[in-house]
MARMIVO-429276 format. One record per residue (C-alpha): residue number from 0; residue in three letters; x, y, z. Coordinates in steps of 0.02 Angstrom, whole numbers, plus 50000, padded with zeros to 5 digits. Layout:
// MARMIVO-429276
REC pos code c1 c2 c3
REC NUM ALA X Y Z
...
//
This chain:
// MARMIVO-429276
REC pos code c1 c2 c3
REC 0 MET 50285 51781 49761
REC 1 ASP 50228 51908 49669
REC 2 ILE 50246 51882 49474
REC 3 TYR 50132 52025 49398
REC 4 SER 50045 52185 49471
REC 5 TYR 49940 52303 49350
REC 6 ARG 49848 52448 49417
REC 7 ASN 49747 52595 49327
REC 8 ASP 49631 52706 49430
REC 9 LYS 49585 52817 49279
REC 10 LEU 49481 52708 49159
REC 11 GLU 49366 52812 49081
REC 12 ALA 49223 52672 49090
REC 13 SER 49098 52628 49226
REC 14 PRO 49147 52459 49323
REC 15 GLU 49006 52375 49230
REC 16 GLU 49089 52408 49063
REC 17 VAL 49270 52355 49107
REC 18 PHE 49197 52209 49178
REC 19 ALA 49102 52166 49029
REC 20 VAL 49258 52154 48927
REC 21 ILE 49350 52047 49049
REC 22 ASN 49187 51929 49055
REC 23 ASP 49185 51913 48863
REC 24 ASP 49300 51786 48804
REC 25 ARG 49277 51834 48613
REC 26 GLN 49328 52021 48666
REC 27 LEU 49480 51954 48761
REC 28 LYS 49541 51840 48622
REC 29 ASN 49546 51973 48512
REC 30 ILE 49614 52119 48634
REC 31 PHE 49757 51988 48698
REC 32 SER 49858 51934 48549
REC 33 ILE 49940 51796 48669
REC 34 LEU 49777 51720 48704
REC 35 LYS 49743 51571 48575
REC 36 ASP 49600 51464 48665
REC 37 ILE 49472 51448 48803
REC 38 GLN 49408 51275 48838
REC 39 TYR 49271 51258 48979
REC 40 SER 49253 51095 49073
REC 41 THR 49117 51148 49165
REC 42 LYS 48950 51219 49106
REC 43 GLY 48961 51394 49182
REC 44 LYS 49080 51494 49115
REC 45 ARG 49086 51642 49244
REC 46 ALA 49062 51573 49435
REC 47 LYS 49140 51506 49569
REC 48 GLY 49195 51330 49537
REC 49 THR 49213 51355 49341
REC 50 LYS 49342 51251 49264
REC 51 PHE 49436 51277 49106
REC 52 ARG 49590 51264 49005
REC 53 ILE 49687 51423 48916
REC 54 THR 49811 51404 48780
REC 55 LEU 49945 51549 48765
REC 56 GLY 50050 51591 48617
REC 57 VAL 50210 51689 48683
REC 58 ARG 50364 51700 48587
REC 59 GLU 50329 51557 48461
REC 60 LYS 50300 51438 48610
REC 61 THR 50124 51370 48649
REC 62 TYR 50079 51347 48840
REC 63 ARG 49932 51269 48910
REC 64 PHE 49857 51293 49083
REC 65 ARG 49720 51216 49196
REC 66 ASN 49629 51344 49282
REC 67 GLU 49486 51368 49408
REC 68 ILE 49377 51521 49477
REC 69 ILE 49394 51519 49649
REC 70 GLU 49300 51696 49679
REC 71 TYR 49178 51783 49573
REC 72 ALA 49073 51930 49602
REC 73 ASP 48983 52018 49461
REC 74 ASN 49047 52169 49389
REC 75 ASN 49174 52179 49530
REC 76 LYS 49304 52032 49544
REC 77 ILE 49369 51862 49484
REC 78 ILE 49500 51761 49568
REC 79 MET 49564 51612 49476
REC 80 LYS 49705 51492 49527
REC 81 THR 49818 51414 49387
REC 82 ARG 49914 51255 49402
REC 83 LEU 50088 51230 49338
REC 84 LYS 50226 51128 49375
REC 85 GLN 50317 51237 49472
REC 86 GLY 50168 51292 49583
REC 87 VAL 49998 51358 49590
REC 88 ILE 49967 51540 49532
REC 89 THR 49837 51652 49599
REC 90 THR 49764 51788 49477
REC 91 LEU 49651 51942 49544
REC 92 PHE 49555 52034 49416
REC 93 ASN 49454 52195 49518
REC 94 VAL 49349 52329 49472
REC 95 GLU 49295 52465 49569
REC 96 SER 49213 52629 49548
REC 97 LYS 49328 52803 49570
REC 98 GLY 49195 52926 49545
REC 99 GLU 49202 52966 49351
REC 100 TYR 49339 52827 49328
REC 101 SER 49359 52650 49360
REC 102 GLU 49507 52559 49446
REC 103 LEU 49571 52413 49377
REC 104 THR 49681 52281 49463
REC 105 VAL 49770 52145 49411
REC 106 LYS 49888 52031 49518
REC 107 SER 49984 51872 49484
REC 108 SER 50068 51782 49626
REC 109 ILE 50125 51607 49638
REC 110 GLU 50143 51501 49793
REC 111 SER 50316 51487 49853
REC 112 SER 50415 51306 49854
REC 113 VAL 50585 51252 49825
REC 114 GLY 50648 51319 49640
REC 115 VAL 50491 51430 49616
REC 116 ARG 50598 51595 49656
REC 117 MET 50720 51551 49514
REC 118 PHE 50563 51507 49396
REC 119 VAL 50495 51696 49455
REC 120 LEU 50660 51773 49425
REC 121 THR 50669 51710 49252
REC 122 ALA 50478 51724 49202
REC 123 LYS 50454 51888 49290
REC 124 PRO 50510 52019 49162
REC 125 VAL 50458 51914 49012
REC 126 VAL 50276 51908 49088
REC 127 LYS 50289 52100 49133
REC 128 SER 50327 52149 48955
REC 129 VAL 50201 52047 48877
REC 130 MET 50070 52084 48986
REC 131 ASN 50108 52275 48993
REC 132 LYS 50096 52267 48819
REC 133 GLU 49924 52171 48816
REC 134 MET 49846 52284 48966
REC 135 LYS 49881 52424 48859
REC 136 LYS 49759 52362 48717
REC 137 PHE 49650 52309 48853
REC 138 GLU 49615 52488 48907
REC 139 GLU 49598 52546 48733
REC 140 ALA 49472 52403 48695
REC 141 VAL 49374 52473 48850
REC 142 ILE 49380 52641 48807
REC 143 SER 49315 52623 48641
REC 144 GLU 49180 52512 48679
REC 145 ASN 49100 52676 48753
//
């Protein structure tokens, strides 16, 4: 069941430039005001099998999530799983060349189980509102880096 979907096929930067921002924890913390901390429990920071915990601050509440990168392709794709009480969220970050532009796609979905539908219906509008604002800042950061 989808939680969040974002796509921009007119980013004025190369896939390498877009991915460099996605791959830089310091830049991500500066861009995404909801991202408070990232702590790794494995040596590598960007590879299949990397495990980490993120701390988010949303509307004066703090949330901590356990994550694992399940697929990684340099300058192209990261797929990660986030474990919640309500289920497992899979998030895709994909960057592709579109001529003189890059296309960035971000999608999050949760594995369905009993009770998840109500959770998603409640959380989805908040996630969309918060993440759309954060992705706008991400776009501005990518463009200003070039």
